[in-house]
N, C-alpha and C positions, 0 to 999 in steps of 0.2 A: 504494500500500500504506500503510495507516494505521500509526501508530507502535506501538499496542499489539500488533498482529500481528507487526511487525518485532522487537519486544522478545521476544515469545513464541517466535518462530522462532529467534532467537539463543539463547535459553534452552535450546531443544532441540538446536540444531545445535552449540552450544559444549559440549555434554555436561554442563551444570549439572544437568539433570533426572536423568540417570543417576547423577551423583555424589551427589545427595540420596538416591537409591534405595540406593546402596551404604552410605551413612551410616545409613540406616534399618535395613538388614539387620544392621549391626554393633550397633546399639542393641537390636534384637530378640534377638541372641545374649546381650548383657549382661543383659537382663531375664530371659531364660530360665535362664541359668546363675547369676544373682544375683551378678554382678560389676560393677565400675564400668568405664566406657569412658574410657580414658586420654585426657586432653584433647589432647595432642600427636598421638596416633594418630588421633583424630577429625578433626582439621584436615588431617593428612597424607592420610587416606583420601579426604576430600572433594576436595582439590585434586589429589592424585595420580591420582584417577580421571579428572578433567578432562584431565590431561596424557596419560594412557594411551589413553583413548578417542579423543581428538582426533588423537593420533599415528597410531593404527590407521586412523582414518577419512580423514584428510587428508595425513598425513606420507608415507605410502607412495606417494601420487600426486605428491608434490612432487619437484622436481629435487633430487637428493642429499638427500632427506628434509627439506629446509629451505626451498627457494625456491618460493614459491607466486605465481602470476600473478594469481589472482582477488582483488580487493580485499576482498570479504566474507570469504574464507578467510584473508586477511592479518589482519583484525581478530581472527578466531578464533585465529590463530597467536600474535598479541601477547598475547591473553588467556591462552593456554596457557603462554607463557613466564613470565608473572607468576605463574600458578598453580604452575609448576615450582619457582620459587624459594621460594615460600611452603611448598610440600610438603617441599622439601629442608631448610629451616630447622627445621621441626617434627620431621622424621625424626631430626635430630641428637640430640634429647633422648630417643629411644627406647632400650630396653635391647638387649643383644647378641642375645638370642633372637628378638626382634622383627625385628631387622635381618637375621638369617639367613633368616627367612620372607619378608621383603620382597625379598631378592636372588633367591630362587627364583621368586617371583611376577613380578618384573621380567623375569627371563630367559624365562619362559613367554610373557609379553606380547610381548617382543622377537621370539622365534621365531615367534609368531603372525603378526607383521607383516612381518618381514624374512627373506629366504632366507639360510641360514647359508653355503651354498656357491654359487659362481657357477653360473648356469643351474638352480639348484635352486628348488623351490617353497616358499613359506612355509606354515605350518600352516593359515593362513586359507583356502588354496586346496585343502585336502584334504577338501572336502565335509563329510560328517557328523562328521568328527573335530574340526572347528573349534568346534562347540558344546560338545564335551567339554572342550576347552581353556578356553573361556570359563567354563564351570561350575566347573571346578577352581580357576581364579583367583578367582572370586567366593566360593567356599566358603572358600578359604584366607584371603582378605582380610577376610571378615566373620565367620568363626568362629574359626579358629586364631590369627590375628593379634591380635584383641582379648584372647584368653586369655593369649598369650605376653607381650603388652605390660604386663600387670599381674603378671608373673612367676608366672602360673598354670600348673598341670600339665595336660598333654594326656591327660586321663583317658578311659576307655572312653566315657562319656557325651558328652564333647566330640567324639570321633571319630564317634559316631553322629549327633550334631548336624551335623557336617561332611558326612556322607553325605546327610542330609536336605536340607541347603542345596544340595548338588550337584544333587539330584533336582529341587528347587524351581526352580532356575535353568534346568535342562534343559527343564522344561515351559514356563517363561516364554519360551524361545527358539523354541518351536514356531510361534507366530504370525509371527515374523520369517522363519522358514524358508519358511512358506507364502506370505507376502507376496512374498518374493524369487523365488518359483518362476518368474515370467515374465521375470526379469532374469538368473538364473543360467545359465551355459553348461552344456551337457550333460556336459562333462568333470568338473564339480564332484561329480556323483553325491550330491547332498544327499538326505536322507531322503524328502522329498516326491517327488523325481524317481525314486527307486528303488521306493517302495511306493505312491505316490499320496497324494493330499490326505486322503481319508477315513481310510485306515489310519494315516497320521501322527497325525491327531487321536485315533485310538483308542489309539495308543502313548502319546500325551501324557496321556490320561485314565488309563491304567494307571500311568504314572509318578506321577501325582497321588496315587493310592491307595497306591502303594508308598512315597511320601514320608510319608504318614500312618502306614502300617503299621510303619515303622522306629521309631516312637515306643516301641513295646512291647519293643524290644530294649534300652532303657536300664535301668540299675540303679535310677535314681531318677526318678520322673515326678511333677512338681508339677501342681497344678490349672491353674496358669497355662500350663505347657508343653502340657498336653493341650488346653486351650481354644485356644491359639495354633495348634497343628497342625490342629485341627478347622477353624478359620477359614481356614488356609492351603489345606486341601483344598477347602473351599467356593469360595474365590476361583479356584483353579486349575481347578476344575470349570466354573465360569461362563466362564472364559477359553476353555476348549476348546469350550464350547457356542456362543459367539458369534464364534469365529474363522472367517473366510471367506477365500476366494481373493481376492475384491475387497474390500479394506478401505478405510475412510475414511482421510483424510490423517493423522489423529493417533491412529488406533487403536493401532498398535504403538509408535510413537515417544513417545506420551504416556501412554495408558491402561495399556498392558501394563507399561511401565517404572515406572508409578506404583504397581503392585501392592505392592512392598515398603513403600512409604510408607503405603498404606492398612493393610497388615499391622501396622506399628508403631503406628498410631493405634488400631486395634482392641485391640492388646495393652496399650497404656497405659490404655484404658478398662477392660479386664478386670482389670488390676493394681489400679486404683482401687476397683473393686467388691469384689475379693477381699481 
C-alpha cells in the first residue's frame, strides 16, 4: 500500500473528513443567518466531532471502551485522545448557553453508542431510529450551537433552519443505509430492509424536496439563503440518483460526506457574487 492511500484512508477512518463536513455545515449556518462563527466553537466542533465519531465507530468495540488490540485502531485512538483535549480546552471558553446545548448533544451521542441499562440496546441498534438521532445531533451542533455561542436568540427562522438541516442530514444518511443493507442483521429493521432499496430512494428524494420547501416557512428569506437551499436540493437530488446497492469504496465515506463541504464552497461563491 503506497503512502498517499494510507494517509487518505487514515483521513477517512480517523473521522477528519466528517469533522470538516460538520465545520462546513456550521459555516453554512453562519453565512445564512449572517452571524460570525465563534473561533473556540469552530475548533471544538472540529475536534469534538473526531472524538465523537471515533468513539461510536471504535470505542464500542473496544474492551471497556478503551482497550483496542488493533495497532491501526490504536493510532486512531491516540489521535482521538489528542483531539479530546484540544476540544475540551476550547469548550472552556464557550458561554453557558452553548454548554447546555453541548451537554444535550453529548448525552445523545453517548446513548447512541452505549446501552444505559444492563442487557439493554443502544440507540444505534434501533434500526431506522439511529439516523434520526444522528440528524438531530448534526442539526443541533451546526445550527443551534453556533447561534447560542454568539449569544444569539433561537428565533423562528433559526428553528426552521434546524429542521432543514435535520432533513438534509437524513437524506445524506440514505446512501449509508443502502450500502449497509448487506451487512445489517434482520433484527435492525432499517428503512431499506423494511420498504426496499427503491422506495428508500424515493423517500430520500421526497425528503430533499421537503428540505427545500421548508424555506418558505421562514419570516425572512435572503437571496443567499434561497440560492443555498436550491443548491442543496440539487446536490441531494444527484445523490439519490447515483446511489446504488453496490457502491464504490469511497462513494459514501468520501463523496457523500463531502456534500456539506461542496455546499459551503458553492455558498461562498454565491456570497461573493451577491
